[in-house]
C-alpha positions in Angstrom: 0.1 -0.4 -0.3 3.1 2.3 0.2 4.3 1.8 -2.8 0.5 2.1 -4.1 -0.7 5.6 -2.2 3.2 6.9 -3.6 2.5 6.3 -7.0 -1.2 7.8 -6.8 -0.6 10.6 -5.3 2.8 11.2 -7.4 0.4 10.4 -11.0 -1.8 12.7 -9.2 1.0 15.8 -9.3 2.1 15.0 -12.8 4.4 12.8 -12.5 5.2 9.7 -15.0 5.2 6.7 -12.9 6.2 2.6 -12.8 5.6 0.8 -10.4 7.4 -2.2 -10.1 6.1 -5.2 -8.1 8.0 -8.7 -7.3 4.9 -10.6 -6.0 2.2 -11.5 -8.8 -0.5 -9.9 -7.5 0.1 -6.6 -6.3 -1.1 -5.4 -2.7 1.7 -6.9 -0.5 0.5 -7.1 2.8 -3.2 -6.2 2.2 -3.7 -8.1 -0.9 -6.1 -10.8 -1.2 -6.3 -14.6 -1.5 -8.4 -17.6 -1.4 -8.8 -20.2 1.8 -11.3 -22.4 0.6 -14.6 -20.9 -1.7 -13.5 -17.6 0.0 -11.1 -14.8 -1.3 -10.3 -12.3 1.0 -7.7 -10.7 3.0 -4.6 -12.5 3.6 -3.8 -10.9 6.7 -6.7 -9.2 9.0 -7.5 -5.3 8.1 -10.0 -3.0 9.6 -10.7 0.5 8.6 -10.4 2.9 12.1 -13.0 6.4 12.6 -9.3 8.1 13.6 -7.8 6.5 9.8 -7.8 9.4 8.4 -4.9 9.0 5.8 -6.5 5.7 4.7 -10.3 7.0 4.8 -9.1 10.4 2.1 -7.0 7.8 0.1 -10.6 6.0 -0.1 -12.7 9.2 -0.6 -9.9 9.8 -4.0 -10.9 6.7 -5.3 -14.6 6.6 -4.7 -14.9 4.3 -2.0 -15.3 5.8 1.6 -18.7 6.2 0.9 -19.2 2.3 0.8 -17.4 1.4 4.4 -19.9 -0.5 6.2 -19.1 0.5 9.8 -20.0 -1.4 12.9 -19.6 -1.8 16.5 -17.2 -4.6 17.9 -16.4 -6.4 20.8 -13.7 -7.2 23.0 -12.8 -10.8 25.0 -9.8 -11.4 27.2 -8.2 -15.1 27.9 -6.2 -15.7 30.6 -6.0 -19.2 30.0 -8.5 -20.6 32.0 -11.9 -18.8 31.2 -12.9 -16.2 28.3 -14.1 -12.4 29.5 -16.0 -9.8 27.8 -14.2 -6.5 27.8 -16.3 -3.9 26.6 -16.9 -1.5 29.0 -16.3 0.0 32.5 -18.2 -2.4 33.9 -16.4 -5.7 32.3 -13.2 -4.0 33.0 -13.9 -3.7 36.8 -14.9 -7.6 36.3 -12.1 -8.1 35.1 -10.4 -11.0 37.4 -6.9 -10.8 37.1 -6.4 -7.5 37.9 -7.3 -5.7 41.4 -9.5 -2.1 41.3 -6.2 -0.3 42.2 -4.4 -2.2 39.3 -7.5 -1.0 37.3 -7.5 2.2 37.6 -3.9 2.7 37.5 -4.5 0.9 34.2 -7.1 2.7 32.8 -4.7 6.3 33.7 -2.4 5.0 31.5 -4.3 4.6 28.9 -5.7 8.0 28.9 -2.3 9.5 29.3 -0.8 8.0 26.6 -3.5 8.9 24.7 -2.7 12.6 25.3 0.8 12.5 24.4 1.2 13.6 20.8 4.7 13.2 20.4 6.5 9.4 20.9 9.9 10.4 20.0 10.8 11.3 23.8 9.7 8.0 25.2 12.1 6.1 22.6 15.2 7.1 25.3 12.7 4.6 28.0 12.5 0.8 27.9 8.8 0.1 27.8 9.0 -2.4 31.0 10.4 0.4 33.0 7.4 3.1 31.5 4.6 0.5 31.7 5.6 -0.2 35.9 6.1 3.2 37.0 2.1 4.1 35.3 0.7 1.2 35.8 2.2 -0.6 38.6 4.4 -3.6 38.8 1.6 -6.0 39.5 -0.3 -5.1 36.3 2.7 -5.1 34.2 3.0 -8.7 35.0 -0.5 -9.8 34.7 -1.6 -7.9 31.8 0.9 -5.6 29.8 3.9 -8.4 29.6 2.2 -11.1 28.6 0.5 -9.3 25.8 4.0 -7.4 24.9 5.2 -10.8 24.8 2.5 -12.3 22.6 3.5 -9.3 20.0 7.1 -9.1 19.9 8.1 -12.6 21.5 12.0 -12.4 22.8 12.1 -8.7 21.9 10.2 -7.8 24.3 12.5 -6.3 26.4 14.4 -4.5 23.7 11.7 -2.0 23.1 11.0 1.6 24.0 8.3 3.1 25.6 7.4 4.5 22.1 6.3 1.2 21.1 3.0 0.6 23.2 2.4 4.1 23.0 1.7 4.1 19.5 -0.2 1.3 19.9 -2.6 2.8 23.1 -2.9 5.8 20.6 -4.4 4.2 17.4 -6.8 1.8 19.2 -7.6 4.8 21.9 -8.4 6.7 19.2 -10.9 4.5 17.3 -13.6 5.0 20.1 -16.4 7.2 20.6 -19.4 8.0 22.7 -19.5 8.1 26.5 -18.7 4.9 27.2 -16.0 4.9 24.2 -17.5 2.1 22.1 -15.0 0.8 19.1 -16.0 1.5 15.7 -14.4 -0.7 12.8 -14.7 -0.7 9.0 -14.1 -2.5 6.0 -14.6 -1.9 2.2 -17.4 -4.6 0.7 -14.8 -6.9 -1.1 -12.0 -6.0 0.9 -8.6 -4.9 0.0 -8.6 -7.0 -3.0 -10.9 -4.0 -4.2 -9.1 -1.7 -2.7 -6.1 -2.3 -4.6 -7.5 -3.4 -7.9 -9.6 -0.3 -8.1 -5.6 1.8 -7.4 -4.4 -0.5 -9.9 -7.3 0.6 -12.3 -6.9 4.1 -11.6 -3.3 4.4 -12.0 -3.3 2.4 -15.2 -5.8 4.8 -16.2 -3.3 8.4 -15.7 -0.6 6.2 -17.6 0.7 4.8 -15.3 2.9 1.1 -15.9 2.1 -1.1 -13.3 4.4 -4.5 -13.7 3.4 -7.3 -11.1 5.4 -10.3 -10.9 9.0 -8.6 -11.5 11.4 -8.9 -8.7 14.1 -6.2 -8.8 17.8 -7.8 -9.3 19.7 -4.3 -8.7 19.7 -1.2 -8.8 22.6 1.3 -9.3 23.7 4.8 -10.3 23.5 5.6 -13.8 24.6 8.7 -14.9 22.0 11.4 -13.8 19.5 8.7 -13.0 18.8 5.3 -11.5 19.4 2.0 -13.2 17.0 -0.7 -12.5 17.7 -3.9 -13.2 14.8 -7.1 -12.9 15.4 -10.4 -14.1 14.7 -10.1 -17.8 14.5 -6.3 -18.7 16.3 -3.0 -17.6 15.0 0.3 -16.7 16.2 4.1 -15.8 14.8 6.5 -14.3 14.9 9.9 -12.8 14.2 8.8 -9.4 13.5 6.2 -7.8 12.1 5.0 -4.2 12.5 2.0 -2.9 9.6 0.3 -0.7 11.2 -3.2 0.1 12.6 -4.4 3.5 15.6 -2.0 4.8 18.1 -5.0 4.6 16.6 -6.2 1.4 17.4 -2.3 0.4 21.1 -2.8 1.5 21.9 -5.9 -0.5 19.9 -4.5 -3.8 21.4 -0.8 -3.7 24.7 -1.3 -4.2 26.0 2.1 -4.5 24.8 3.1 -1.2 27.6 4.4 1.4 29.2 1.5 4.0 27.1 3.7 7.1 24.0 3.8 5.0 24.3 -0.3 4.0 25.1 -0.5 8.1 22.0 1.4 9.2 19.7 0.1 7.3 21.3 -3.7 8.0 20.7 -2.2 11.9 17.4 -2.5 11.4 15.3 -5.1 13.1 11.8 -6.4 11.7 9.1 -8.5 13.5 7.6 -11.5 11.5 4.1 -13.1 11.0 2.8 -16.7 10.9 -1.0 -16.1 10.2 -3.9 -18.8 10.1 -6.7 -18.1 8.3 -10.0 -20.5 8.8 -13.1 -20.9 7.1 -16.1 -22.2 10.0 -19.6 -23.1 9.4 -20.5 -21.1 12.7 -19.5 -18.7 14.5 -16.6 -18.9 17.7 -18.3 -16.2 19.5 -19.5 -12.5 19.2 -16.1 -10.8 19.5 -13.9 -9.3 17.1 -10.3 -9.2 19.3 -10.0 -12.1 21.3 -6.3 -11.2 23.7 -4.6 -13.9 24.8 -1.9 -13.6 28.1 -1.6 -17.2 28.2 1.7 -18.1 26.9 1.1 -21.8 26.4 -1.4 -20.9 23.7 0.5 -21.1 20.3 -1.1 -17.7 18.7 -1.5 -14.1 19.7 -5.3 -13.4 19.6 -8.1 -14.5 17.7 -10.0 -12.3 15.5 -13.5 -13.2 14.6 -13.3 -11.5 11.2 -17.2 -12.5 10.5 -18.3 -10.5 13.6 -17.9 -7.3 11.5 -17.7 -8.7 7.9 -21.2 -9.4 6.2 -21.9 -13.1 5.6 -22.5 -12.7 2.0 -18.7 -11.2 1.7 -17.1 -15.1 3.1 -19.9 -17.2 1.1 -22.2 -17.3 4.4 -19.3 -19.0 6.4 -17.2 -17.2 9.0 -13.8 -16.0 8.7 -10.9 -16.6 11.4 -7.5 -15.3 11.5 -5.1 -16.5 14.2 -2.0 -14.8 14.6 1.8 -16.1 15.9 4.4 -12.9 16.0 7.6 -13.9 15.9 11.2 -12.5 15.4 12.2 -12.4 11.9 15.5 -15.5 11.9 12.7 -17.3 14.5 13.1 -21.0 13.4 9.0 -21.6 13.9 8.7 -20.4 9.9 10.5 -23.2 8.8 7.9 -25.8 10.5 5.7 -27.4 8.2 1.7 -26.4 7.2 0.8 -29.4 9.0 2.4 -29.2 12.1 1.6 -25.4 12.7 -1.9 -26.3 11.7 -2.3 -29.4 14.8 -0.8 -26.5 16.9 -3.1 -23.9 16.0 -6.1 -25.8 16.2 -4.6 -27.6 19.6 -5.0 -23.8 20.5 -7.6 -22.6 19.3 -9.6 -25.9 20.8 -8.4 -24.8 24.4 -10.6 -21.4 23.7 -13.3 -23.3 22.2 -13.6 -27.0 24.1 -16.6 -27.5 21.4 -15.2 -26.4 18.2 -15.5 -29.8 16.2 -13.7 -31.3 12.9 -16.2 -30.8 10.6 -17.1 -27.2 11.8 -13.9 -26.2 10.1 -14.0 -25.8 6.7 -11.0 -24.6 5.7 -7.3 -23.7 6.6 -4.3 -21.4 5.5 -1.4 -20.5 6.6 0.7 -17.2 5.6 4.0 -16.5 6.5 6.1 -13.0 5.9 9.1 -12.9 8.1 9.4 -8.9 8.3 6.5 -7.1 8.9 7.2 -4.5 11.8 10.5 -2.5 12.6 11.2 -2.8 16.4 11.5 0.5 17.9 14.6 0.0 19.8 15.7 2.6 22.1 16.7 5.5 20.5 15.2 4.7 17.1 14.4 7.2 15.7 18.4 8.7 16.1 19.3 5.7 14.3 17.1 5.6 11.4 18.5 6.2 7.8 17.3 8.8 6.1 14.4 8.3 3.2 16.7 10.5 0.9 19.9 8.5 0.7 23.3 9.6 -1.0 23.0 8.3 -4.1 21.3 10.6 -6.1 17.8 10.7 -7.1 17.5 7.7 -5.2 14.9 7.2 -2.0 13.9 4.2 0.7 11.0 4.8 2.2 9.3 1.2 3.9 7.5 0.7 6.8 10.4 1.2 9.0 10.0 5.5 8.4 6.8 4.7 10.6 8.1 6.3 13.8 5.6 7.9 15.0 2.5 5.4 14.7 2.0 1.7 14.8 2.3 -0.2 11.7 -1.0 0.2 9.7 -2.6 0.8 6.2 -3.7 3.9 7.7 0.1 5.2 8.9 1.4 3.0 5.3 -0.6 5.6 3.4 0.5 9.0 5.9 4.3 8.1 4.9 3.6 7.9 1.4 1.9 11.3 1.5 4.7 12.3 3.6 7.0 10.8 0.9 5.4 12.4 -2.3 5.7 16.2 -0.6 9.3 15.5 -0.1 9.9 14.0 -3.7 8.1 16.9 -4.8 9.9 19.4 -2.7 13.3 17.8 -4.0 12.5 18.2 -7.7 11.4 22.4 -6.9 15.2 22.1 -5.8 16.5 21.3 -8.7 15.0 22.7 -11.3 
């Protein structure tokens, strides 16, 4: 979505654009795929009321008015039972925390939401910040299991800016007296969004080349030479949007310090299962899990939001597990992970029967989220490189926000502004 939105933005400003994509289909983490007899998003995505960058893009494409909005419910699994977590009363009844713990937790969330700039928080380890605000017991019983589920062994290495960005995004999605969450989706999912973007780009004259992996990017006179498997291109300017370590390998004319900075960025990946069921698990969109023995991070019941006609009358569920990019879990077989995940799901829903599972499919991506380590911004390489005409912009440059489609669209807007300013300076 970063590359697609950037191309969309630049072509609207009168630039000639070529979009080169390694995969057979465009969209990256927002691409669609088939699970059983249903085509939907490969990974789970929703639109929040506060996703202003994304909603503006959808408006440009004539899709915003189609968004289906709904209230969602949340649950919490502590290893023994499922508890609702939808309003102040549910929150007060949550058994893992005492009353004082809950008050401090609520105060932490409100305080974090009021912080406008998260960069100063990069100097503070996430554990120190959360213990100071929420207390040690709240940290150990709630925050720590959630951090482990999202970051694995890297949870101790991130700064407070990470959890601040997560709180800000989801708290901003709420409205009304009890702060009810409002989530939305475009009918047809992200497959429809990316196809609309592609058609719009091609209609405006852009060249879109899926299934065309880039092999090398080098200086060439006053421009940039891009080599793919069987083609070569010359561009005045090139923006690389894939992961930083890949950029360091492919962009051979970068300085040694730039390559070191790029390779120093660490990523979390994800193994995510998509399931189709013949009946709903429950009525919650999101189930938080603090039991470390469960092999996935959360349960995402997409069909609690998405209408049944979108999924052929079946119920779509996602089971993600977040891991360091080099974790050996990525190399386990599909069959082994399926057995592990379904066993974990039956811990939460013991009455789930084999015949109620109509499809199961796994997706793996090793580089999804750049870790917000201590002093992250200070060590982040600039998007405009030392090679004239070469820019590198990817999810690692989302500094004051959590990784989401909305933040990717916002980053694309920023890159477009800086590119146009650079063009004006060179004229």
